[in-house]
C-alpha positions in Angstrom: -0.4 0.0 -0.3 2.5 2.5 0.8 4.3 1.9 -2.7 1.4 3.0 -4.4 1.3 6.2 -2.7 3.2 9.3 -3.8 5.3 12.1 -2.2 2.9 14.8 -3.3 4.2 18.4 -2.8 1.8 20.5 -4.8 0.4 22.1 -8.3 2.6 25.1 -10.1 -0.1 28.0 -11.5 1.2 29.8 -13.9 -0.5 32.5 -15.2 -1.1 32.9 -18.5 1.2 35.9 -19.2 3.8 34.0 -17.9 3.3 30.8 -20.6 5.3 28.8 -23.5 2.9 30.4 -26.1 1.2 27.6 -28.3 0.9 27.5 -31.6 -1.5 29.0 -33.5 -3.9 27.3 -36.4 -3.8 28.5 -39.5 -6.9 29.0 -41.7 -5.4 30.1 -44.8 -6.2 26.5 -47.9 -8.8 25.6 -45.7 -11.6 26.8 -48.9 -15.9 27.4 -47.5 -17.7 25.6 -45.0 -20.6 23.9 -46.2 -23.3 25.5 -45.1 -26.9 23.1 -44.1 -29.8 25.2 -45.1 -31.3 26.1 -41.2 -27.9 27.3 -40.5 -28.1 30.1 -44.1 -32.1 30.2 -42.9 -30.0 31.4 -39.3 -27.8 33.8 -40.2 -30.1 35.3 -42.8 -32.5 35.7 -40.2 -29.4 37.2 -37.9 -28.8 40.2 -41.0 -31.7 40.8 -41.5 -32.6 41.9 -37.4 -28.8 43.1 -37.4 -29.7 45.9 -40.3 -33.4 46.2 -39.1 -32.0 47.0 -34.7 -29.0 49.7 -37.4 -32.6 51.2 -38.6 -34.2 51.6 -35.5 -31.1 52.9 -33.8 -30.3 55.6 -36.4 -34.2 57.4 -36.6 -33.9 57.5 -32.7 -30.9 59.4 -32.7 -31.8 61.1 -36.0 -35.1 61.8 -33.4 -33.1 62.9 -30.9 -31.8 65.4 -32.5 -34.3 66.7 -33.5 -33.9 66.2 -37.5 -36.7 64.5 -38.0 -40.3 64.8 -35.7 -41.3 61.9 -33.8 -45.2 61.6 -33.0 
């Protein structure tokens, strides 16, 4: 039983900024990723939503600036 137990000295904590650099993945030459219809639909809806929110924000800012009359 004593042979199975090892002497535990503790862990050394290394901050990520002092750690060794890791090799980064290269995205060159991977090509396009095929998307399913549901992914394309979701991304299209997200794009439409973001454009609509940008238009609403622009309308609100112009209204606050007094350029457009808000009712």
